[in-house]
C-alpha positions as CSV (number, residue, x, y, z in Angstrom):
1,M,20.7,-47.3,5.0
2,N,17.4,-46.9,6.6
3,D,14.1,-48.6,5.8
4,F,12.3,-45.5,4.5
5,N,11.3,-45.3,0.8
6,Y,12.8,-41.8,0.6
7,D,15.2,-39.5,2.4
8,L,12.9,-36.6,1.6
9,L,9.2,-36.7,0.7
10,V,7.8,-33.4,-0.6
11,I,4.0,-32.7,-0.6
12,G,3.3,-30.2,-3.4
13,S,5.1,-29.3,-6.6
14,G,4.9,-25.6,-6.6
15,P,8.0,-23.4,-6.3
16,A,8.7,-24.4,-2.7
17,G,8.2,-28.1,-3.3
18,E,10.1,-28.1,-6.6
19,S,13.2,-26.3,-5.1
20,A,13.2,-28.6,-2.0
21,A,13.1,-31.7,-4.1
22,L,15.8,-30.6,-6.6
23,N,18.0,-29.4,-3.8
24,T,17.9,-32.8,-2.1
25,A,18.0,-35.0,-5.3
26,K,21.1,-33.1,-6.6
27,R,22.9,-34.4,-3.5
28,G,22.2,-38.0,-4.4
29,L,19.4,-38.5,-1.8
30,R,16.2,-40.4,-2.6
31,T,13.5,-37.9,-3.2
32,A,9.9,-37.9,-4.3
33,I,7.0,-35.4,-4.7
34,I,3.3,-35.9,-4.2
35,E,1.1,-33.7,-6.4
36,D,-2.7,-33.8,-6.4
37,R,-3.0,-32.2,-9.9
38,P,-2.6,-34.3,-13.1
39,A,0.4,-32.1,-14.0
40,V,3.3,-30.7,-11.9
41,G,3.7,-27.0,-11.1
42,G,1.2,-26.4,-8.3
43,G,-1.1,-23.5,-8.1
44,C,1.6,-21.1,-9.2
45,T,1.8,-22.7,-12.6
46,H,-1.9,-23.6,-13.2
47,S,-4.1,-21.1,-11.5
48,G,-1.9,-18.3,-10.0
49,T,1.3,-16.5,-10.9
50,I,1.9,-17.9,-14.4
51,P,-1.5,-17.6,-16.0
52,S,-2.4,-14.3,-14.4
53,K,0.9,-12.7,-15.5
54,A,0.7,-14.2,-18.9
55,L,-2.8,-12.7,-19.2
56,R,-1.5,-9.4,-18.0
57,H,1.3,-9.5,-20.7
58,A,-1.3,-10.2,-23.4
59,V,-3.4,-7.3,-22.2
60,Q,-0.4,-5.0,-22.1
61,D,0.5,-5.9,-25.7
62,L,-3.1,-5.2,-26.8
63,V,-3.0,-1.8,-25.1
64,R,0.4,-1.0,-26.7
65,Y,-1.0,-1.9,-30.1
66,N,-4.2,0.2,-29.7
67,S,-2.3,3.2,-28.3
68,N,0.6,3.3,-30.7
69,P,0.0,5.8,-33.6
70,I,2.1,3.7,-36.0
71,F,-0.3,0.8,-35.7
72,R,-3.3,3.2,-35.8
73,A,-2.2,4.3,-39.2
74,I,-2.5,0.8,-40.7
75,G,-5.7,-0.4,-39.1
76,E,-8.5,0.0,-36.6
77,Q,-8.3,-0.7,-32.9
78,R,-8.5,-4.3,-31.9
79,R,-10.8,-5.8,-29.4
80,L,-10.1,-9.3,-28.0
81,S,-12.2,-11.3,-25.5
82,F,-11.0,-12.4,-22.1
83,Q,-10.8,-16.0,-23.3
84,Q,-8.8,-15.1,-26.5
85,L,-6.3,-13.3,-24.3
86,M,-6.1,-16.4,-22.0
87,Q,-4.8,-18.5,-24.9
88,N,-1.4,-16.9,-24.3
89,A,-1.5,-18.2,-20.7
90,D,-2.4,-21.7,-21.8
91,T,0.6,-21.8,-24.1
92,V,2.9,-20.7,-21.2
93,I,1.4,-23.2,-18.8
94,R,2.1,-26.1,-21.2
95,K,5.7,-24.9,-21.6
96,Q,6.1,-24.6,-17.8
97,V,4.7,-28.1,-17.1
98,G,7.0,-29.7,-19.8
99,M,10.0,-27.9,-18.4
100,R,9.3,-28.9,-14.8
101,S,8.5,-32.5,-15.7
102,R,11.9,-32.8,-17.4
103,Y,13.6,-31.4,-14.2
104,Y,12.1,-34.3,-12.2
105,S,12.9,-36.9,-14.8
106,K,16.5,-35.7,-15.2
107,N,17.1,-35.7,-11.4
108,R,15.4,-39.0,-10.8
109,I,12.7,-37.5,-8.6
110,E,9.7,-39.8,-8.4
111,V,6.3,-38.0,-8.9
112,H,3.3,-39.6,-7.2
113,T,-0.1,-38.2,-8.4
114,G,-2.8,-38.2,-5.7
115,V,-4.0,-36.6,-2.5
116,A,-1.6,-36.9,0.5
117,S,-2.5,-37.4,4.1
118,F,-0.3,-38.3,7.1
119,I,-0.5,-41.7,8.8
120,D,2.3,-40.7,11.2
121,R,5.3,-38.3,11.2
122,N,7.2,-40.5,8.7
123,T,4.4,-42.1,6.8
124,V,2.1,-40.6,4.2
125,S,-0.9,-42.2,2.4
126,V,-1.6,-41.2,-1.2
127,L,-5.1,-41.5,-2.6
128,L,-4.6,-42.2,-6.2
129,P,-6.9,-41.0,-9.0
130,D,-8.3,-44.5,-9.5
131,G,-9.3,-44.7,-5.8
132,A,-6.5,-47.0,-4.8
133,R,-4.0,-46.0,-2.1
134,E,-0.2,-46.3,-1.7
135,T,1.9,-45.7,1.4
136,L,5.1,-43.8,1.3
137,T,7.7,-43.4,4.1
138,A,10.4,-40.9,4.4
139,E,13.0,-39.8,7.0
140,H,12.0,-36.2,6.4
141,V,8.9,-34.5,4.9
142,V,8.5,-31.0,3.5
143,I,4.9,-29.7,3.3
144,A,4.6,-27.3,0.3
145,T,0.9,-27.6,-0.5
146,G,0.4,-23.9,-1.1
147,S,-2.8,-22.0,-0.7
148,R,-6.1,-21.3,-2.3
149,P,-8.5,-18.3,-2.3
150,Y,-10.4,-17.8,0.9
151,R,-14.1,-18.5,0.4
152,P,-16.2,-17.2,3.3
153,E,-19.5,-18.9,4.1
154,G,-22.6,-17.2,2.7
155,I,-21.3,-16.6,-0.8
156,D,-22.4,-18.8,-3.6
157,F,-19.2,-19.5,-5.6
158,N,-21.2,-21.9,-7.8
159,H,-23.1,-19.0,-9.3
160,P,-21.9,-18.4,-12.8
161,S,-21.2,-14.7,-12.0
162,V,-19.1,-15.3,-8.9
163,F,-15.4,-16.0,-9.1
164,D,-12.3,-16.2,-7.0
165,S,-8.7,-15.6,-8.2
166,D,-8.5,-19.2,-9.4
167,T,-11.8,-19.5,-11.2
168,I,-11.7,-16.0,-12.8
169,L,-9.2,-17.5,-15.3
170,T,-12.0,-19.7,-16.7
171,M,-14.5,-16.9,-17.0
172,P,-16.3,-17.6,-20.4
173,N,-17.1,-14.0,-21.4
174,T,-15.8,-10.5,-21.0
175,P,-18.1,-8.7,-18.5
176,R,-19.1,-5.0,-19.1
177,R,-18.8,-4.3,-15.3
178,V,-16.9,-6.3,-12.7
179,L,-17.0,-5.9,-8.9
180,I,-13.7,-6.8,-7.2
181,F,-14.0,-7.3,-3.4
182,G,-10.6,-7.0,-1.8
183,A,-8.0,-4.5,-2.8
184,G,-4.8,-6.5,-2.0
185,V,-2.2,-7.3,-4.6
186,I,-4.5,-9.7,-6.5
187,G,-7.4,-7.3,-6.5
188,C,-5.3,-4.4,-7.7
189,E,-3.7,-6.5,-10.4
190,Y,-7.1,-7.7,-11.8
191,A,-8.5,-4.2,-11.5
192,S,-5.8,-2.9,-13.8
193,I,-6.2,-5.8,-16.2
194,F,-10.0,-5.4,-16.6
195,S,-9.8,-1.6,-16.8
196,A,-7.2,-1.9,-19.6
197,L,-9.7,-4.1,-21.4
198,G,-12.3,-1.3,-21.2
199,V,-14.4,-3.1,-18.5
200,K,-16.0,-0.9,-15.8
201,V,-14.4,-1.9,-12.5
202,D,-15.5,-1.2,-8.9
203,L,-12.6,-2.0,-6.5
204,I,-13.9,-2.4,-3.0
205,N,-11.2,-1.9,-0.3
206,T,-11.8,-2.8,3.3
207,R,-9.0,-0.4,4.4
208,S,-8.5,3.3,4.1
209,Q,-5.9,3.2,1.3
210,L,-4.5,0.8,-1.3
211,L,-1.6,-1.5,-0.3
212,S,-0.7,0.4,2.9
213,Y,2.7,-1.3,3.2
214,L,3.9,0.4,0.1
215,D,5.7,3.8,0.1
216,D,2.9,6.4,0.3
217,E,4.0,8.1,-2.9
218,I,3.9,4.8,-4.8
219,A,0.5,3.8,-3.4
220,D,-0.8,7.2,-4.4
221,A,0.5,6.8,-7.9
222,L,-1.2,3.4,-8.2
223,S,-4.5,4.9,-7.0
224,Y,-4.2,7.7,-9.5
225,H,-3.5,5.5,-12.5
226,L,-6.2,3.0,-11.6
227,R,-8.7,5.9,-11.5
228,T,-7.4,7.3,-14.8
229,Q,-8.0,3.9,-16.4
230,G,-11.6,4.0,-15.2
231,T,-11.5,2.0,-11.9
232,V,-13.8,3.3,-9.2
233,I,-12.0,2.7,-5.8
234,R,-14.2,2.5,-2.8
235,H,-12.2,2.6,0.5
236,G,-13.3,1.6,4.0
237,E,-16.1,-0.7,2.9
238,E,-17.5,-3.9,4.6
239,F,-19.4,-6.7,3.0
240,E,-23.1,-7.1,3.9
241,G,-24.6,-9.5,1.4
242,I,-25.2,-10.5,-2.2
243,D,-28.3,-10.8,-4.4
244,Y,-28.0,-13.1,-7.4
245,S,-29.8,-13.0,-10.7
246,E,-29.3,-14.5,-14.2
247,H,-27.7,-11.3,-15.3
248,G,-25.2,-10.9,-12.5
249,V,-25.0,-9.9,-8.9
250,T,-25.9,-7.0,-6.6
251,L,-23.3,-6.5,-3.9
252,H,-24.6,-4.9,-0.6
253,L,-22.1,-3.0,1.5
254,R,-22.6,-2.0,5.2
255,S,-22.3,1.6,4.1
256,G,-25.6,1.2,2.3
257,K,-24.2,1.1,-1.2
258,R,-25.6,-1.4,-3.7
259,L,-23.3,-2.2,-6.5
260,Q,-24.4,-4.1,-9.6
261,G,-22.1,-6.1,-11.9
262,E,-22.1,-8.9,-14.4
263,A,-19.3,-10.5,-12.4
264,L,-18.0,-10.5,-8.9
265,L,-14.3,-11.4,-8.2
266,W,-13.8,-12.2,-4.5
267,C,-10.1,-11.9,-3.6
268,N,-10.1,-11.1,0.1
269,G,-7.4,-13.4,1.6
270,R,-6.1,-16.9,1.1
271,T,-6.2,-20.2,3.0
272,G,-3.4,-22.8,3.4
273,N,-4.1,-26.2,1.7
274,T,-3.8,-28.3,4.8
275,D,-7.4,-29.5,5.4
276,Q,-6.8,-32.9,3.6
277,L,-3.4,-33.6,5.2
278,D,-4.7,-35.1,8.5
279,L,-2.0,-33.1,10.3
280,Q,-3.1,-34.4,13.7
281,A,-1.8,-37.9,12.7
282,A,1.7,-36.4,12.5
283,G,1.4,-34.3,15.6
284,L,0.8,-31.0,13.8
285,E,-2.0,-28.5,13.6
286,A,-2.8,-25.5,11.4
287,D,-4.2,-22.1,12.4
288,S,-7.6,-20.8,11.4
289,R,-6.3,-19.9,7.9
290,G,-4.8,-23.3,7.4
291,Q,-1.3,-22.1,7.8
292,I,1.5,-24.0,9.6
293,L,3.9,-22.5,12.1
294,V,7.7,-22.9,11.4
295,D,10.9,-21.7,12.9
296,D,13.8,-19.9,11.2
297,R,14.9,-23.1,9.6
298,Y,11.4,-23.8,8.3
299,E,11.0,-26.8,10.6
300,T,7.6,-27.3,12.2
301,T,6.9,-28.2,15.8
302,V,7.4,-31.8,14.9
303,P,11.1,-32.6,14.3
304,G,11.8,-33.8,10.8
305,I,8.7,-32.2,9.2
306,F,9.3,-28.9,7.4
307,A,7.0,-26.5,5.6
308,A,7.6,-23.7,3.0
309,G,5.8,-21.5,0.6
310,D,2.2,-20.1,0.9
311,V,1.3,-22.8,3.5
312,I,3.3,-20.9,6.1
313,G,1.8,-17.5,5.3
314,F,3.7,-14.2,4.7
315,P,5.1,-13.2,2.3
316,S,3.2,-15.8,0.1
317,L,5.3,-15.0,-3.0
318,A,6.6,-17.5,-5.5
319,S,10.0,-16.0,-5.3
320,A,10.2,-16.4,-1.6
321,A,8.7,-19.9,-1.7
322,Y,11.5,-21.1,-4.0
323,D,14.2,-19.9,-1.6
324,Q,12.3,-21.2,1.4
325,G,12.0,-24.7,-0.1
326,R,15.8,-24.8,-0.7
327,A,16.4,-23.7,2.9
328,A,14.0,-26.3,4.2
329,A,15.7,-29.1,2.2
330,A,19.1,-28.0,3.5
331,A,17.9,-28.0,7.1
332,S,16.5,-31.5,6.6
333,R,19.9,-32.7,5.6
334,G,21.3,-31.3,8.9
335,K,22.9,-28.2,7.5
336,E,23.6,-26.0,10.5
337,H,23.3,-22.6,8.8
338,T,20.5,-22.1,6.4
339,R,19.0,-18.9,4.9
340,H,15.9,-17.4,6.4
341,V,14.2,-15.5,3.6
342,D,13.5,-12.0,4.9
343,D,14.6,-9.7,2.1
344,T,12.2,-10.5,-0.7
345,P,11.4,-7.5,-2.9
346,T,7.8,-6.5,-3.5
347,G,6.6,-7.2,-7.0
348,I,3.1,-6.2,-8.0
349,Y,2.0,-6.8,-11.6
350,T,-0.5,-4.0,-12.1
351,L,-0.5,-1.8,-15.2
352,P,2.1,-0.2,-14.7
353,E,4.1,-2.5,-12.4
354,I,5.2,-1.7,-8.9
355,S,8.3,-3.0,-7.1
356,S,10.2,-2.0,-3.9
357,V,12.8,-3.2,-1.5
358,G,14.0,-1.7,1.8
359,A,12.3,0.9,3.9
360,S,9.6,3.4,2.9
361,E,9.6,7.1,3.8
362,R,7.0,6.4,6.5
363,E,9.1,3.8,8.1
364,L,12.2,5.9,8.1
365,T,10.3,8.9,9.5
366,E,8.9,6.8,12.3
367,A,12.3,5.4,13.1
368,R,13.7,9.0,13.1
369,I,16.4,8.1,10.6
370,P,17.7,11.2,8.6
371,Y,17.2,10.5,4.9
372,E,16.9,12.2,1.6
373,V,15.1,11.3,-1.7
374,G,16.3,11.0,-5.2
375,R,13.8,10.7,-8.1
376,A,14.0,9.9,-11.8
377,F,10.8,10.3,-13.8
378,F,10.5,7.8,-16.7
379,K,9.0,10.5,-18.9
380,E,12.5,12.2,-18.8
381,T,14.4,9.1,-19.9
382,A,15.2,8.4,-23.6
383,R,14.4,4.7,-23.4
384,A,10.9,5.3,-21.9
385,Q,10.2,7.9,-24.6
386,I,11.3,5.4,-27.3
387,S,9.2,2.6,-25.9
388,G,6.2,4.8,-25.1
389,E,6.3,3.5,-21.5
390,D,6.8,6.9,-20.0
391,V,4.5,6.6,-17.0
392,G,6.4,6.0,-13.7
393,M,9.4,6.9,-11.6
394,L,12.3,5.4,-9.7
395,K,12.8,6.6,-6.2
396,L,15.9,6.2,-4.0
397,L,15.9,6.8,-0.3
398,F,19.4,7.3,1.2
399,H,20.9,8.2,4.6
400,L,21.5,11.9,4.9
401,D,25.0,11.5,6.4
402,T,26.4,8.2,5.2
403,L,24.6,8.2,1.8
404,E,23.7,4.5,2.4
405,I,20.8,3.3,0.3
406,L,17.9,2.6,2.6
407,G,15.1,1.9,0.1
408,V,14.3,1.6,-3.6
409,H,10.8,2.1,-4.9
410,C,9.7,1.9,-8.6
411,F,6.5,2.5,-10.3
412,G,6.2,1.9,-14.1
413,A,7.1,-0.4,-16.9
414,E,9.6,-3.2,-16.0
415,A,9.7,-2.1,-12.4
416,T,10.0,-5.7,-11.2
417,E,13.2,-6.0,-13.3
418,I,14.6,-2.6,-12.5
419,I,14.4,-3.1,-8.8
420,H,17.0,-5.8,-8.7
421,I,19.8,-3.4,-9.5
422,G,19.0,-1.5,-6.4
423,Q,18.5,-4.7,-4.4
424,A,22.0,-5.9,-5.4
425,I,23.7,-2.7,-4.4
426,M,21.9,-2.6,-1.1
427,K,23.4,-6.0,-0.3
428,Q,27.0,-4.6,-0.7
429,K,29.2,-3.2,2.1
430,G,30.8,0.1,2.6
431,E,31.1,2.6,-0.3
432,A,29.5,0.1,-2.7
433,N,26.2,0.5,-0.8
434,T,25.9,4.2,-1.2
435,I,24.1,6.4,-3.7
436,R,27.6,7.3,-5.0
437,Y,27.8,3.9,-6.7
438,F,25.3,5.0,-9.3
439,I,27.2,8.2,-10.0
440,G,30.5,6.3,-10.5
441,T,28.9,3.6,-12.8
442,T,28.4,4.1,-16.5
443,F,25.0,2.7,-17.7
444,N,24.1,1.7,-21.2
445,Y,22.2,4.4,-23.1
446,P,19.3,4.4,-23.7
447,T,18.1,2.1,-20.9
448,M,15.6,2.1,-18.1
449,A,18.5,1.3,-15.7
450,E,19.9,4.7,-16.4
451,A,17.1,6.0,-14.1
452,Y,19.4,5.0,-11.2
453,R,22.0,7.6,-12.3
454,I,19.4,10.2,-12.8
455,A,17.8,9.6,-9.4
456,A,21.2,9.5,-7.7
457,L,22.2,12.9,-9.2
458,N,18.8,14.3,-8.2
459,G,19.3,13.1,-4.6
460,L,22.8,14.5,-4.3
461,N,21.7,17.8,-5.7
462,R,19.5,18.2,-2.7
463,L,22.6,18.1,-0.4
464,T,24.2,21.5,-0.7
465,R,27.5,20.3,0.7
466,Y,28.0,17.9,-2.2
């Protein structure tokens, strides 16, 4: 028995922190979490993934209602304000907080509410809401403080028309025109949400195409559908300045364009939440974006201190963060072999969704790997016709000789669910990891999963010898 208060002290209660704490506590070790919000869940629950996806779901339901001829026969189209739609998110947040609070109570994980800062590598000071301080010690520490939207100097985020991806959720009114600077995942998601609400959207992209890491065909499909929804996409632009007024903002771009909007959503990058941790006291430092360097076991340059989740940078996904937290906790216990999370599928919650795993056509071409393509268009599946969600496709990339599945890409309704079938098969060995698996498997009918059989047959039909 050592003299520390805890075996593991976790700073932050988002997905990475929660999984690290639970993994340790379930093995009978003394565990505690420090959270600077009044309620657990971190940014993921309160200002990120959960509220934005709940908002998206509410918008999707509204669009389905307004576009379904059955409902049109019994009433007029409905219009709901941004804040009315956010009520769905508030309900989900309360459920998430209650559920997670029970996790900690059930597993006897102590939760300390306050702002953490290091005194040394094993000692952390917590500034409590009432101004008092308490000191906690631990044999090991996991930093899981997450990230926040990057706010460059020169932009007045206190102006009522200027928002980032956290504060946009508190926007009091539905704007008629919104400017979105930054066409990454968050920018594209909000562009599709606002466009679906009938808001005029200008999506300003600093690069030459949307989400260049996606398969080109999928990225092109996203661009097409955003434009058909009314989004104006402006590629290759750079920020110059902003004029503010009581009615909104005017965004000046270096290309000479002047764009006016009632609201500006700035979502061009994120910053790790490390500025209040006093990392130097523990022998650590963060980079210019507040991120902490870790090794394959999620241990920092200081032995005994680990980090996981958004605070370590890429891929900055809640799904990856949860697995990283578990791995960090296992490493802190001395487990020799831990999982390094490097196979996370992409999940983008635009309208429609996008998800992918494995290589893209561009990557396979550059690597000179012989491959073929199999496609299934949702409009040709019975389930999509029944649900009215007939926009999209499933795309399989497979090796020309071995038939091994090399990549799965999906655009359309439930893409983030559908992708996991392909991901699971790609993990298998031998014949189980070939396109023939989908030919030899009977799928329920009608289902969206049936698209795998259709895509596999489409791909095999391209190979004359089969």
